[in-house]
MARGUSE-432185 format. One record per residue (C-alpha): residue number from 0; residue in one letter; x, y, z. Coordinates in steps of 0.2 Angstrom, whole numbers, plus 5000, padded with zeros to 4 digits. Example, Ala and Ser with C-alpha at 12.3 -4.5 7.8 and 13.67 -1.06 7.14 Angstrom:
> num  residu  xx  yy  zz
> 0  A  5062  4978  5039;
> 1  S  5068  4995  5036;
end
This chain:
> num  residu  xx  yy  zz
> 0  M  4984  4884  4963;
> 1  T  4980  4867  4968;
> 2  S  4982  4861  4986;
> 3  S  4999  4855  4983;
> 4  G  5002  4857  4964;
> 5  K  5017  4864  4954;
> 6  D  5016  4883  4955;
> 7  F  5034  4887  4948;
> 8  S  5039  4882  4931;
> 9  N  5055  4874  4938;
> 10  G  5044  4862  4948;
> 11  T  5044  4870  4965;
> 12  R  5028  4866  4975;
> 13  T  5017  4876  4986;
> 14  V  5005  4870  5000;
> 15  P  4990  4878  5009;
> 16  L  4992  4882  5027;
> 17  K  4979  4882  5040;
> 18  L  4984  4890  5056;
> 19  G  4975  4894  5072;
> 20  N  4966  4910  5077;
> 21  G  4959  4914  5059;
> 22  W  4976  4913  5051;
> 23  S  4978  4904  5034;
> 24  G  4990  4905  5019;
> 25  R  5001  4897  5007;
> 26  A  5020  4892  5008;
> 27  V  5034  4885  4997;
> 28  L  5042  4868  5000;
> 29  S  5059  4873  4994;
> 30  D  5070  4888  4991;
> 31  A  5083  4893  4978;
> 32  H  5097  4886  4988;
> 33  G  5091  4868  4988;
> 34  N  5083  4869  5006;
> 35  N  5067  4858  5007;
> 36  F  5053  4862  5020;
> 37  S  5038  4852  5025;
> 38  K  5021  4859  5029;
> 39  A  5024  4854  5047;
> 40  D  5039  4865  5047;
> 41  W  5030  4880  5041;
> 42  A  5015  4877  5053;
> 43  D  5027  4876  5068;
> 44  C  5037  4892  5062;
> 45  L  5021  4902  5060;
> 46  S  5011  4895  5075;
> 47  Q  5012  4912  5083;
> 48  P  5013  4926  5069;
> 49  Q  5015  4940  5081;
> 50  L  5032  4933  5087;
> 51  L  5038  4936  5069;
> 52  F  5042  4954  5073;
> 53  E  5052  4950  5089;
> 54  N  5071  4949  5089;
> 55  I  5072  4957  5072;
> 56  E  5089  4962  5064;
> 57  E  5084  4977  5054;
> 58  I  5068  4988  5051;
> 59  L  5068  4993  5033;
> 60  K  5052  5003  5032;
> 61  T  5038  5008  5044;
> 62  E  5022  5016  5038;
> 63  G  5007  5017  5051;
> 64  Q  5004  4999  5056;
> 65  N  5013  4992  5041;
> 66  L  5030  4986  5044;
> 67  V  5045  4979  5034;
> 68  V  5059  4970  5043;
> 69  V  5074  4959  5041;
> 70  K  5075  4943  5052;
> 71  N  5084  4927  5054;
> 72  L  5070  4914  5054;
> 73  T  5071  4896  5060;
> 74  I  5061  4884  5048;
> 75  G  5063  4866  5054;
> 76  S  5081  4863  5056;
> 77  R  5087  4878  5045;
> 78  Q  5089  4896  5048;
> 79  L  5086  4908  5034;
> 80  K  5088  4927  5033;
> 81  V  5071  4934  5026;
> 82  V  5061  4950  5023;
> 83  I  5045  4950  5032;
> 84  K  5031  4962  5027;
> 85  R  5016  4965  5038;
> 86  H  5001  4974  5031;
> 87  R  4985  4980  5041;
> 88  P  4971  4989  5031;
> 89  S  4968  5006  5036;
> 90  F  4951  5013  5039;
> 91  G  4940  5020  5025;
> 92  L  4926  5014  5013;
> 93  R  4938  5009  5000;
> 94  Q  4948  4999  5012;
> 95  F  4933  4991  5019;
> 96  F  4928  4984  5002;
> 97  R  4945  4978  4999;
> 98  S  4945  4968  5015;
> 99  F  4933  4956  5007;
> 100  L  4947  4951  4995;
> 101  P  4963  4941  4998;
> 102  G  4975  4951  5009;
> 103  R  4990  4960  5001;
> 104  A  5002  4947  5006;
> 105  M  4992  4933  4997;
> 106  R  4992  4945  4981;
> 107  N  5010  4948  4982;
> 108  F  5014  4929  4984;
> 109  K  5004  4925  4968;
> 110  T  5012  4940  4959;
> 111  A  5029  4934  4963;
> 112  I  5026  4916  4957;
> 113  R  5018  4923  4941;
> 114  L  5034  4934  4938;
> 115  L  5046  4920  4941;
> 116  N  5036  4909  4929;
> 117  C  5038  4923  4916;
> 118  G  5057  4923  4919;
> 119  I  5057  4939  4928;
> 120  E  5069  4939  4943;
> 121  V  5061  4944  4960;
> 122  A  5065  4941  4978;
> 123  K  5059  4923  4980;
> 124  P  5043  4921  4990;
> 125  F  5042  4909  5005;
> 126  V  5025  4911  5013;
> 127  A  5010  4922  5014;
> 128  I  4997  4921  5028;
> 129  Q  4982  4931  5032;
> 130  Q  4970  4933  5047;
> 131  K  4952  4934  5044;
> 132  R  4938  4939  5056;
> 133  G  4922  4932  5047;
> 134  L  4924  4938  5029;
> 135  L  4935  4952  5033;
> 136  T  4954  4951  5031;
> 137  T  4962  4961  5046;
> 138  Q  4980  4958  5042;
> 139  S  4992  4949  5031;
> 140  I  5011  4944  5032;
> 141  Y  5022  4941  5017;
> 142  I  5039  4932  5019;
> 143  S  5052  4933  5005;
> 144  E  5070  4930  5002;
> 145  Y  5083  4942  5008;
> 146  L  5095  4947  4995;
> 147  E  5113  4947  5002;
> 148  N  5126  4959  4997;
> 149  S  5114  4970  4987;
> 150  F  5110  4988  4984;
> 151  S  5095  4997  4978;
> 152  L  5097  5003  4960;
> 153  D  5099  5021  4963;
> 154  A  5113  5018  4976;
> 155  F  5122  5006  4964;
> 156  V  5123  5017  4949;
> 157  R  5131  5031  4960;
> 158  T  5145  5019  4965;
> 159  Y  5148  5008  4950;
> 160  G  5150  5011  4931;
> 161  V  5141  4996  4924;
> 162  R  5126  5005  4918;
> 163  K  5126  4998  4900;
> 164  Q  5123  4981  4907;
> 165  L  5110  4987  4919;
> 166  C  5101  4996  4906;
> 167  R  5099  4980  4896;
> 168  Q  5092  4971  4912;
> 169  L  5080  4985  4916;
> 170  A  5073  4985  4898;
> 171  T  5072  4966  4898;
> 172  I  5062  4966  4915;
> 173  L  5050  4980  4909;
> 174  A  5048  4972  4892;
> 175  A  5044  4955  4900;
> 176  L  5031  4963  4911;
> 177  H  5024  4971  4895;
> 178  K  5023  4955  4886;
> 179  N  5014  4947  4900;
> 180  G  5001  4960  4901;
> 181  L  5008  4968  4917;
> 182  W  5016  4985  4922;
> 183  H  5023  4993  4937;
> 184  R  5014  5008  4943;
> 185  D  5028  5014  4955;
> 186  P  5045  5008  4946;
> 187  K  5056  5020  4956;
> 188  A  5074  5015  4957;
> 189  S  5073  5009  4975;
> 190  N  5061  4995  4970;
> 191  F  5075  4987  4960;
> 192  I  5089  4977  4969;
> 193  V  5106  4974  4961;
> 194  R  5118  4960  4967;
> 195  K  5132  4949  4961;
> 196  D  5127  4931  4956;
> 197  A  5138  4916  4957;
> 198  G  5146  4920  4941;
> 199  N  5152  4937  4947;
> 200  Q  5139  4946  4936;
> 201  Y  5127  4960  4942;
> 202  R  5109  4955  4942;
> 203  I  5094  4965  4945;
> 204  S  5079  4959  4955;
> 205  L  5062  4967  4957;
> 206  V  5057  4967  4975;
> 207  D  5041  4977  4976;
> 208  M  5026  4966  4971;
> 209  D  5013  4979  4977;
> 210  G  5015  4990  4961;
> 211  I  5013  4976  4948;
> 212  K  4996  4978  4940;
> 213  P  4988  4971  4924;
> 214  Y  4987  4982  4909;
> 215  L  4969  4978  4905;
> 216  L  4964  4991  4891;
> 217  R  4978  5004  4894;
> 218  R  4984  5012  4878;
> 219  R  5002  5008  4872;
> 220  S  5007  5026  4876;
> 221  S  5002  5023  4894;
> 222  Q  5012  5007  4894;
> 223  L  5027  5018  4893;
> 224  R  5023  5025  4911;
> 225  S  5035  5012  4919;
> 226  L  5049  5018  4908;
> 227  W  5047  5037  4911;
> 228  Q  5044  5035  4930;
> 229  L  5060  5024  4932;
> 230  A  5070  5037  4921;
> 231  A  5063  5051  4932;
> 232  S  5069  5042  4948;
> 233  L  5086  5039  4941;
> 234  M  5088  5057  4935;
> 235  S  5092  5062  4953;
> 236  V  5108  5052  4951;
> 237  S  5120  5063  4942;
> 238  A  5129  5048  4934;
> 239  V  5113  5044  4924;
> 240  N  5111  5054  4908;
> 241  R  5100  5054  4892;
> 242  T  5111  5041  4884;
> 243  D  5107  5029  4898;
> 244  Y  5088  5030  4896;
> 245  L  5089  5031  4877;
> 246  R  5098  5014  4877;
> 247  T  5085  5007  4889;
> 248  F  5071  5013  4878;
> 249  T  5079  5006  4862;
> 250  I  5081  4989  4870;
> 251  Y  5064  4989  4877;
> 252  C  5056  4994  4860;
> 253  D  5066  4980  4851;
> 254  L  5060  4967  4864;
> 255  I  5042  4972  4863;
> 256  G  5042  4974  4844;
> 257  L  5037  4993  4843;
> 258  E  5038  4999  4826;
> 259  V  5053  5010  4821;
> 260  S  5041  5024  4814;
> 261  K  5033  5026  4832;
> 262  R  5049  5026  4842;
> 263  H  5054  5044  4840;
> 264  R  5037  5051  4846;
> 265  F  5037  5039  4861;
> 266  F  5054  5043  4866;
> 267  R  5051  5062  4865;
> 268  E  5036  5059  4876;
> 269  L  5046  5048  4888;
> 270  S  5060  5061  4889;
> 271  S  5048  5075  4892;
> 272  R  5038  5066  4905;
> 273  A  5053  5059  4914;
> 274  K  5060  5077  4915;
> 275  A  5043  5084  4921;
> 276  K  5042  5071  4935;
> 277  H  5060  5074  4940;
> 278  L  5057  5093  4940;
> 279  R  5041  5092  4950;
> 280  S  5050  5082  4964;
> 281  M  5064  5095  4964;
> 282  V  5055  5112  4962;
> 283  K  5053  5121  4979;
> 284  S  5052  5139  4972;
> 285  I  5045  5147  4956;
> 286  L  5044  5165  4950;
> 287  I  5032  5171  4937;
> 288  V  5037  5187  4928;
> 289  K  5022  5196  4921;
> 290  P  5022  5214  4926;
> 291  S  5008  5220  4914;
> 292  A  4996  5223  4906;
> 293  L  4980  5220  4915;
> 294  G  4972  5209  4902;
> 295  D  4988  5199  4899;
> 296  I  4989  5196  4918;
> 297  V  4972  5189  4918;
> 298  M  4976  5177  4904;
> 299  A  4991  5171  4914;
> 300  L  4980  5166  4929;
> 301  P  4976  5148  4922;
> 302  A  4995  5146  4921;
> 303  L  4997  5150  4939;
> 304  S  4983  5138  4944;
> 305  A  4991  5124  4934;
> 306  L  5007  5127  4943;
> 307  R  4999  5126  4960;
> 308  R  4991  5110  4955;
> 309  S  5007  5103  4948;
> 310  F  5019  5109  4962;
> 311  P  5007  5109  4977;
> 312  N  5022  5112  4989;
> 313  A  5032  5125  4980;
> 314  A  5032  5143  4984;
> 315  I  5026  5153  4969;
> 316  S  5030  5172  4968;
> 317  W  5024  5184  4955;
> 318  L  5033  5200  4949;
> 319  V  5020  5213  4944;
> 320  R  5019  5231  4942;
> 321  S  5012  5240  4958;
> 322  E  4996  5247  4950;
> 323  F  4991  5229  4945;
> 324  A  4996  5220  4961;
> 325  P  4979  5222  4970;
> 326  L  4972  5210  4957;
> 327  L  4983  5197  4964;
> 328  N  4982  5201  4982;
> 329  G  4975  5187  4993;
> 330  H  4976  5175  4978;
> 331  P  4975  5157  4985;
> 332  H  4989  5150  4973;
> 333  L  5002  5164  4977;
> 334  T  5015  5164  4990;
> 335  D  5022  5181  4987;
> 336  I  5020  5196  4976;
> 337  I  5035  5206  4971;
> 338  L  5032  5224  4966;
> 339  F  5040  5231  4950;
> 340  D  5039  5250  4948;
> 341  R  5044  5251  4929;
> 342  K  5044  5270  4927;
> 343  F  5054  5273  4943;
> 344  L  5067  5259  4940;
> 345  G  5068  5265  4922;
> 346  R  5078  5280  4929;
> 347  A  5091  5270  4937;
> 348  W  5105  5275  4925;
> 349  Y  5104  5293  4930;
> 350  N  5094  5293  4947;
> 351  W  5104  5286  4962;
> 352  R  5088  5282  4972;
> 353  A  5081  5272  4957;
> 354  F  5098  5263  4955;
> 355  V  5097  5258  4974;
> 356  A  5079  5252  4972;
> 357  L  5084  5242  4957;
> 358  L  5099  5234  4967;
> 359  S  5086  5230  4981;
> 360  L  5074  5222  4968;
> 361  I  5089  5211  4961;
> 362  R  5094  5206  4979;
> 363  R  5076  5201  4983;
> 364  L  5075  5190  4967;
> 365  R  5091  5182  4971;
> 366  K  5086  5179  4989;
> 367  G  5071  5169  4982;
> 368  K  5083  5155  4976;
> 369  F  5070  5151  4962;
> 370  D  5071  5134  4954;
> 371  I  5061  5140  4939;
> 372  V  5058  5157  4932;
> 373  F  5044  5160  4919;
> 374  D  5045  5176  4909;
> 375  L  5028  5178  4901;
> 376  Q  5031  5196  4896;
> 377  G  5045  5193  4883;
> 378  L  5054  5210  4884;
> 379  F  5072  5214  4887;
> 380  R  5069  5221  4904;
> 381  T  5059  5206  4911;
> 382  A  5071  5193  4903;
> 383  S  5086  5202  4910;
> 384  L  5078  5202  4928;
> 385  S  5075  5183  4925;
> 386  W  5093  5181  4922;
> 387  L  5098  5192  4936;
> 388  S  5088  5182  4948;
> 389  G  5101  5169  4947;
> 390  C  5089  5155  4943;
> 391  K  5097  5141  4932;
> 392  K  5081  5136  4923;
> 393  R  5073  5151  4914;
> 394  F  5058  5148  4902;
> 395  G  5052  5161  4890;
> 396  M  5045  5164  4872;
> 397  A  5055  5159  4857;
> 398  N  5049  5174  4848;
> 399  A  5051  5187  4862;
> 400  R  5055  5205  4857;
> 401  E  5070  5215  4860;
> 402  L  5082  5200  4860;
> 403  A  5074  5194  4876;
> 404  H  5076  5176  4871;
> 405  I  5095  5177  4874;
> 406  F  5092  5176  4893;
> 407  Y  5082  5161  4892;
> 408  T  5088  5143  4895;
> 409  H  5072  5136  4888;
> 410  K  5064  5144  4873;
> 411  I  5046  5139  4869;
> 412  E  5039  5140  4851;
> 413  Q  5021  5146  4848;
> 414  N  5012  5135  4835;
> 415  K  4995  5132  4828;
> 416  D  4990  5123  4844;
> 417  C  4993  5137  4855;
> 418  I  4988  5153  4846;
> 419  H  4978  5159  4861;
> 420  L  4989  5167  4874;
> 421  V  4981  5156  4888;
> 422  D  4986  5141  4878;
> 423  Y  5004  5148  4875;
> 424  Y  5007  5152  4893;
> 425  L  5001  5134  4898;
> 426  K  5013  5127  4885;
> 427  I  5027  5136  4893;
> 428  I  5024  5129  4910;
> 429  R  5021  5112  4903;
> 430  S  5038  5112  4896;
> 431  A  5044  5114  4914;
> 432  G  5035  5099  4921;
> 433  A  5017  5106  4925;
> 434  S  5006  5091  4922;
> 435  D  4988  5097  4926;
> 436  T  4985  5111  4914;
> 437  T  4966  5112  4915;
> 438  V  4961  5130  4912;
> 439  Q  4955  5138  4927;
> 440  F  4953  5157  4930;
> 441  V  4954  5161  4949;
> 442  L  4952  5179  4955;
> 443  P  4952  5182  4973;
> 444  A  4936  5188  4981;
> 445  D  4937  5204  4992;
> 446  A  4922  5206  5003;
> 447  A  4927  5224  5007;
> 448  A  4928  5228  4989;
> 449  V  4911  5220  4985;
> 450  D  4903  5231  4999;
> 451  S  4911  5247  4993;
> 452  A  4905  5243  4975;
> 453  N  4887  5240  4981;
> 454  K  4888  5257  4991;
> 455  L  4894  5266  4975;
> 456  L  4879  5259  4965;
> 457  V  4867  5264  4978;
> 458  R  4875  5282  4979;
> 459  H  4872  5284  4960;
> 460  S  4854  5277  4961;
> 461  V  4859  5261  4951;
> 462  N  4849  5245  4955;
> 463  P  4863  5232  4960;
> 464  D  4853  5218  4951;
> 465  S  4850  5227  4935;
> 466  Y  4864  5236  4926;
> 467  A  4876  5234  4912;
> 468  V  4894  5240  4911;
> 469  F  4902  5249  4896;
> 470  I  4921  5250  4894;
> 471  P  4922  5263  4880;
> 472  T  4940  5267  4881;
> 473  S  4958  5259  4880;
> 474  A  4976  5264  4881;
> 475  H  4977  5262  4862;
> 476  R  4966  5273  4852;
> 477  D  4965  5262  4838;
> 478  K  4956  5249  4849;
> 479  C  4942  5261  4854;
> 480  W  4925  5258  4846;
> 481  P  4918  5276  4841;
> 482  I  4909  5284  4856;
> 483  E  4894  5288  4846;
> 484  R  4891  5270  4842;
> 485  F  4893  5265  4861;
> 486  A  4879  5279  4863;
> 487  A  4868  5271  4850;
> 488  L  4870  5254  4858;
> 489  A  4866  5261  4875;
> 490  D  4849  5267  4869;
> 491  K  4845  5250  4861;
> 492  I  4850  5240  4877;
> 493  S  4841  5252  4889;
> 494  S  4825  5251  4878;
> 495  Q  4826  5232  4875;
> 496  F  4832  5225  4892;
> 497  G  4828  5239  4904;
> 498  L  4846  5240  4911;
> 499  S  4855  5255  4919;
> 500  I  4871  5259  4910;
> 501  I  4887  5262  4919;
> 502  A  4903  5267  4910;
> 503  T  4919  5265  4918;
> 504  A  4937  5271  4914;
> 505  T  4952  5279  4922;
> 506  V  4953  5296  4929;
> 507  S  4962  5303  4913;
> 508  E  4948  5295  4902;
> 509  K  4934  5304  4911;
> 510  G  4931  5316  4897;
> 511  D  4928  5302  4885;
> 512  V  4914  5295  4896;
> 513  E  4906  5313  4897;
> 514  K  4906  5313  4878;
> 515  L  4897  5296  4879;
> 516  K  4884  5303  4891;
> 517  A  4881  5318  4880;
> 518  A  4879  5308  4864;
> 519  A  4867  5295  4872;
> 520  N  4848  5297  4874;
> 521  V  4847  5287  4890;
> 522  P  4856  5291  4907;
> 523  I  4873  5284  4908;
> 524  V  4882  5284  4925;
> 525  N  4900  5290  4924;
> 526  F  4911  5279  4935;
> 527  A  4928  5284  4928;
> 528  G  4941  5285  4941;
> 529  L  4929  5280  4955;
> 530  T  4934  5262  4957;
> 531  S  4949  5252  4963;
> 532  I  4954  5236  4953;
> 533  T  4946  5225  4966;
> 534  E  4930  5236  4966;
> 535  L  4930  5235  4947;
> 536  V  4931  5216  4949;
> 537  A  4916  5216  4960;
> 538  L  4906  5228  4949;
> 539  L  4910  5217  4933;
> 540  K  4905  5201  4942;
> 541  S  4888  5207  4947;
> 542  A  4884  5215  4930;
> 543  K  4870  5208  4919;
> 544  L  4881  5213  4904;
> 545  V  4898  5220  4899;
> 546  V  4902  5228  4883;
> 547  S  4920  5232  4881;
> 548  N  4934  5237  4869;
> 549  D  4949  5225  4869;
> 550  T  4956  5231  4886;
> 551  G  4960  5224  4904;
> 552  P  4943  5226  4912;
> 553  G  4935  5217  4898;
> 554  H  4946  5202  4900;
> 555  I  4942  5203  4919;
> 556  A  4924  5201  4914;
> 557  A  4928  5186  4903;
> 558  A  4938  5178  4917;
> 559  L  4923  5180  4929;
> 560  G  4911  5172  4916;
> 561  T  4900  5188  4915;
> 562  P  4889  5190  4899;
> 563  L  4900  5199  4888;
> 564  V  4903  5207  4871;
> 565  L  4921  5211  4867;
> 566  I  4924  5222  4852;
> 567  F  4940  5219  4842;
> 568  G  4948  5230  4828;
> 569  R  4966  5226  4823;
> 570  S  4969  5215  4838;
> 571  N  4969  5196  4833;
> 572  P  4954  5188  4843;
> 573  A  4962  5171  4840;
> 574  R  4976  5176  4852;
> 575  V  4967  5186  4866;
> 576  A  4948  5184  4864;
> 577  P  4938  5177  4879;
> 578  Y  4945  5159  4881;
> 579  R  4934  5147  4872;
> 580  R  4920  5160  4871;
> 581  S  4920  5165  4853;
> 582  H  4902  5170  4854;
> 583  C  4907  5185  4864;
> 584  V  4917  5192  4850;
> 585  A  4912  5206  4839;
> 586  A  4925  5207  4825;
> 587  I  4928  5206  4806;
> 588  E  4935  5189  4801;
> 589  P  4940  5184  4819;
> 590  D  4945  5166  4814;
> 591  S  4956  5169  4799;
> 592  R  4970  5180  4805;
> 593  G  4984  5167  4809;
> 594  F  4997  5170  4822;
> 595  K  5000  5189  4820;
> 596  A  4995  5199  4836;
> 597  D  4989  5214  4825;
> 598  S  4981  5215  4808;
> 599  T  4987  5229  4796;
> 600  D  4972  5226  4784;
> 601  P  4960  5241  4784;
> 602  K  4945  5230  4783;
> 603  H  4949  5224  4801;
> 604  S  4948  5242  4808;
> 605  I  4937  5243  4823;
> 606  K  4927  5257  4814;
> 607  A  4921  5243  4802;
> 608  I  4910  5236  4816;
> 609  T  4893  5242  4816;
> 610  V  4881  5245  4830;
> 611  D  4870  5231  4823;
> 612  N  4885  5219  4823;
> 613  V  4887  5222  4842;
> 614  Y  4869  5223  4846;
> 615  Q  4866  5206  4838;
> 616  K  4880  5199  4850;
> 617  V  4872  5207  4865;
> 618  C  4855  5199  4861;
> 619  E  4864  5182  4860;
> 620  Q  4872  5185  4877;
> 621  M  4855  5191  4885;
> 622  K  4845  5177  4878;
> 623  G  4835  5169  4892;
> 624  K  4839  5183  4904;
end
């Protein structure tokens, strides 16, 4: 701007102001109603800036030392109703460096002039002043036009039925920003004001200058952010529907010249992001239904962490079988654990105690008033419990077994991008609005369990710093690598790496471990039935190596990041292998089995995997250790 040059395309001039006590700024010499002001008028009006906030008519917003008020302001011989915004920088390193720049009021003043010159309706700027102490801006004040008889956009569409006209104006404003290399980072409905003009037509004006930013090198897909944020803001108004923001999107695309071939993808992205943002603001309570099995629960942990990051203030509950609940006890991302005794509740149709317990469980689920339920199990019993919870938004697998999908309101397909269960679970929660889906396995630490596991090692004369854990059993026999091969592998590992060998299993599988001990030529310590789940976690975390069948404890070791070899037979490693640790997998053709959970091809039998196959993987894991 020049000292008194034309700043508006309509010829309106601005002048610099030099006030006392470190205050300076810039003011307009006329307004939209034909009123003219002189530099002396403004100097007299603003001679004592602190008095601007006395005798105010209304406080619109207060946040810390920042204040937005409405006031009747006398300028020369005229009195105008204006909006006055005061900004004082907060403390902090970022704010300190920003204080060397022009104050927020000056930036807003320049932005408003730029938008007016681009033909975008905004509340007309009158003046911006800032106070400096040396090189630092300590506070700034921005004065703009007060729009009489106006409503914020969200309040307006609740009351009036002229949404088609407003959709066109919104699209025009956002497209004009786009064409001029600008975007609005916070385009919520309350930042747009609707009023009637002299011709009795409804007009939209943009009133928040703080959010206007240059695009710089942002991708076009990111430029749609203003649209989906505005759509999300308006979705809280029941009168606004998909047709409204489809109409806005279409007009916007026409105005910016977006190719027709790209519109479908962009609108799908717009729609999903708008719904996601809206859901994130509305969700207060979430239920995860994943009762079993142990390995599947472990693979659902990244989904839990992603939900907590996306919905930081929501209460998150997990429905889980009693025997697996200790794995989740004390989890930092969980609010509540709901126990599910499948065997006992399965008797509800003939046992009155079980029936009463089932009713009690249903009452507890309904009491949770869940906004979203995720059924990650995909069975009839879990899907029906999701429905009985009373939740209106139930997400589950499109290919769920036992007709479970009939209970879901949102059915999520599994495709080539989410073959792995971790990715599939994350896709399901993304469809409900989860934004940050970075994979993160969080297993709560239990100091008492660590101490107990160390005592168990000492009691069996095992060096806590030099042992390997074998998990030679599984609930499914066709997932068990032959015991004699585990024995031969134990001989090789003990000889080559000098590690003590511990074999762990359930109490009922103790006999299998005894067979392993008898077949091996080196000592093997039988820990079958001696550890709780939390003690097992501690044991696996400190191990130098874990060799396991495709079973729950092996997946715990994978989540902990312990050096690991997981042996697969008919199970599809692409679905359940250690996440992004393919080098840990011993299997036949692990990368070419498609979507199917299990293979029926005899060549994929676990018996086809030799001791040398597994030992080679062990050497890769132990390299450098």
